[in-house]
N, C-alpha and C positions, 0 to 999 in steps of 0.2 A: 755234191751228186747226188741225186735223186736217188732209190731205188723204186723198183717197177715190184718186187717183190717182199714181203717185211713177215715173217711166220714166225710165232714161238714154235720152237721144235724139244723133241727129245735127239740125242744125237748117242749112239755105240762105232767104237771105231775104233779097234784094237783090242789095248786095256781100258779105252777110255769110255765111260758109261756118264750121261750127264742126263738125268729124267726130266722128263715132260713138267716146266716149262723154262728149265735154267738155259737151254738153247735158245739159238735164233737163227734162223735164216734169213738173208739178207739180198738181193740179186737187182744189177741193173746192166746196161748194154754191154759189160765189157765181162764182168767174171761175176760169179754168185759166191758167196761165204758162208759158210758153215759155223758156226762160234760155237762151242762147248763152254766156254766162260773160262775159269781158272784149268779146266781140264784141258783144251787145246782149240786151237784156231784152227781151220783149215779156206785155204782160198784158193778156188778154182778157176779159170777162164772156159770160154765152150771148148776151146780144141783139146784141155786136158779132159773132158768127160768122154768116157768111151760107152758107158748104156749106162740103163735103169731097171729095175727089178724091181717088181711090187713083192712082198713077202707077207702080204695078209697083214693080219692085225695080232699085237703085240697087249702089252699090258694096260689094263684100264678101256680097251677097246681101241687101243690110237692104231692110223695105218700105219704099219715098217715100207722105206724106198729104200732099198740101196742101191748105190750111187757106183760105179766101177770107174775108174780113173788109171794115170797114168804117171801120178807123181813119187816117185820112189820116196819120197821122204816121209811121204803118207801111210797110214795102213792101207794096204790093197783095196779093202772094202767100206764105203762109211755108209752106217746107217742110217738113215733119218724117222724122228716117229711125228706125227701130225692128225689132228683128227679130218684135217681137210680131205678130199677124197681125193684119191691117190692118182689117178687118170688125170684129173684138171691138173694136178700140179705139175707130174711130168709133162703135160702140153706147155704147162707155162713155163717149164724149165727151157724147153726146146725151143720157145719162141718169143725169152726173156727180151725187151729191148730198146731202152730209151736215149740210148748216146749217139746216135748214127752220126750226128754233127759234130763228134769233138775233133777237135784239132789233130795233127797227127804228130805234133810234139805232147799233147798231152796225152795223148795214147801212146806213146812212147814210155815218157814218167810212169804211167800207170803199170804198164806189162813192165817196165825192171822193178820199181814196186813188188807186184805178183812172185816175177821170181827172187827174188831175195827174201820174200817171207817163206814161198815153198821149201827155198834149201834150207830154212832154219829149223825144217818141222812145225810140227804142228803144237807145243806144249810152249806158251806162251813168256816163261819165264828164262831167262838166262841162265844154264847151266853152271855158273862158278856160282849163282846165289842158290840155286837147289842143291849144289855139294855143301855149302856151308848151313846150309836149314837142317838137312840131313843130320851132318856131324852135329848139329845143335842137339837136336832130337835124342840122340843114342846119347848125348852126354847127360841130359836130362834124366832119359831114362835110369841109365846105369848110376847115376847118382843116388836115386828113389832106392835101387832095387840094394845099392849098396847101406846105403842106409836102412833098410827093412830087413839083410838077414843080420844085420850087425846089433842090432837095436830089438831085444827081446820082448819091448816092452809097447811094437808098432804091430797094430792090427792090418793095418791098408800097405801096398806095395806102393803107394803116391803118397809126393808129397809136396816141399816146396820147392823142390823140381820142375812138377809138372803144372804148376802154378805159376810158377819163370817162365815155360815154353805157352802157357796158354795168354801170359799175359805178352808178351813178345812177339804171338802170334796175332793175337788182337792188333797190336800197336801197330805192324809193319800192315795189316791188310787197310786201317782205316788209313795210313799214309800212301797207300795206294789209290783209292777210293777220293784224295782230295788233295794229295799233292802232286804236281804232274813233274816236280824232279825227282820223288822218289820212285813214279813211275821210269822214268828216265834209266835211272840206274838200275831196276831190278829187272824191267821189262825187258824185251829182243825190240830188235828194231821196226816202225809198222807196227808195233801192239799199242793199244790206247786203250784207255778206261771204259770205254765200251763195251770192247773184249774180256773183259773181266769184273764187272761191274756184280754180278748178279751173284755170281760165284762167292765172292767175298762178303756181299751181305748174308748170304746163306752161312759163311764160315764163320763171321761176326758171332752172330746169333747163335750157333752152334758152340761157338769156342766160351764165347761168356757163359751160358748157360751151364759148362762143365768147368766153367771156374768157378763159379758158385757154388754149384756141387760139391766140386774136393776141396774147396775153403769150410765149406759144411759139416765134412765128413771127418776133415783135419783138426777141427775144434771140439768135436766130441769128447 
């Protein structure tokens, strides 16, 4: 399916803050998709959108556009940040359309997919996996803190628990990038590699850095 609109953006929606250019906006004749990578994915049909509001300039001179909608599972306001002229972009939003010749069966399948993704909320990862990841994080932090307070010679409150957390996170991130089977198990239905790849690459770089820094500090 060809996209009429395809722009790099920043995204703010509720607790979600994806700086430019982590976010991506795509649109065709049926819907627009605002992708904040690991932070959240929003899909809106034309009938879901209730209005646009130009919010002025944000950080680094980016133009802010607020999108109002009627999807209850999404934050009420979704703000996108772009270097494109906001009036021109709103005009494109209101007039996008490149699939006027799509078949009725295709439209029904697409509408069902949109409704399913909207009902799941914006966060792309399954709830059960998110809860397991948070529990794992708490356990690794607790392990390092317990070791720190029970061993007087240790000077820093992080150790092998933190290293294990970094390694597991890096392994999961690489698996999501290169394994379709891993994505099927961890991501919600309808989420694909393109929805999370940018965030994963940044996450891997950051965690590799902190793993190396942590290992260096421990070895001192």
